[in-house]
C-alpha positions, 0 to 999 in steps of 0.5 A: 568653788567657782568664786574661789577659783576666780578670786585666785585667778584675779589675785594670782600675781599679788603678794601680801607685805609680810616677810614671806610675801605670802600669796594675796589670795590667802587673805581673802580665803582667810576672811571667808573662813573667819566668817564661816568657821569662827563666826558661824556665818553660813550665808552663801552670798556673804561667804562668796562676797568675802572671797571677792572683797578686794577683787574690784579694788585690787585687780582689773575685775569690774563690779559688772564682771562680779555681777555677771558671774556671781549675781546681784547680791554678791556684787552689791555686797562687794560694792559695799566693801570696796574703797574708791581707789580714785581717792587719796589714801587718807580720804579712803581711810576717813571714809571707811570710819565715817561709812562703817555704820551705814554699811549693810549688816552683811558687808559689816560682817565682811569688813569685821572679818577683813579687819581681824585677819589684817590685825592678826597679820599685824600682830606678828609681822610689820609689813615690808616698807612700813615703820612701826609707827604706821603699824600702830597707826593701822591698829588705832584706825582699825579700832575706829572702823570696828567701833562704828560696826559694833552690834553686828557680830559679838564673836568677831568683835570679841576676837577684835577686842582681844587684839585692841586690848593687847595694844592698850586700845581698850 
C-alpha cells in the first residue's frame, strides 16, 4: 500500500488524455490490477513495479528514490520498463520495439499489461490532441512491441490479440 500511496502522490497532478481527463494514477492501478486479477500474477515486486512503472519517466522521482523506498528488485524492474525521456519520441518508440525482446520476463509482464490498458482506452477514446491516424498508428506500433515479447504470458497476449484482431492487425 505504501507503493500505491507513493505512486498516487507522485502522479497527483497528472491526467490522462481521455475526454474525462481521468487521474493518471488510475492507469498505474489498472496495470497492476491487470497483472494480479487477469493474469494471475502474485509476485509482489512485479505488482509494485507496475504501480511505479511511470514514476521516474513522468515525475520528479528518481531510480534512487525508488530503490531507497522499495528495494533493488523493484527499482531494477522500473528501470527495465522506463523510457529515456532525453531521446526524441520516435527514437523512444523505435527502442521499445527493438528492446522488447531483451527485457527481463518480469518487465515484459508490466509492458504487456501497460499496452493492454492503453489499448483498451484507445478502443473507446481518441486522446485529446490526437488525430484518428495517430490513434491507429499507436495500435500498429503496440503490436510490434507486443510481438517482440511473445511467449511471456498467454493470458495477456490473448487479450492483446483480441484487440489486434478487432483492428485487423492479425
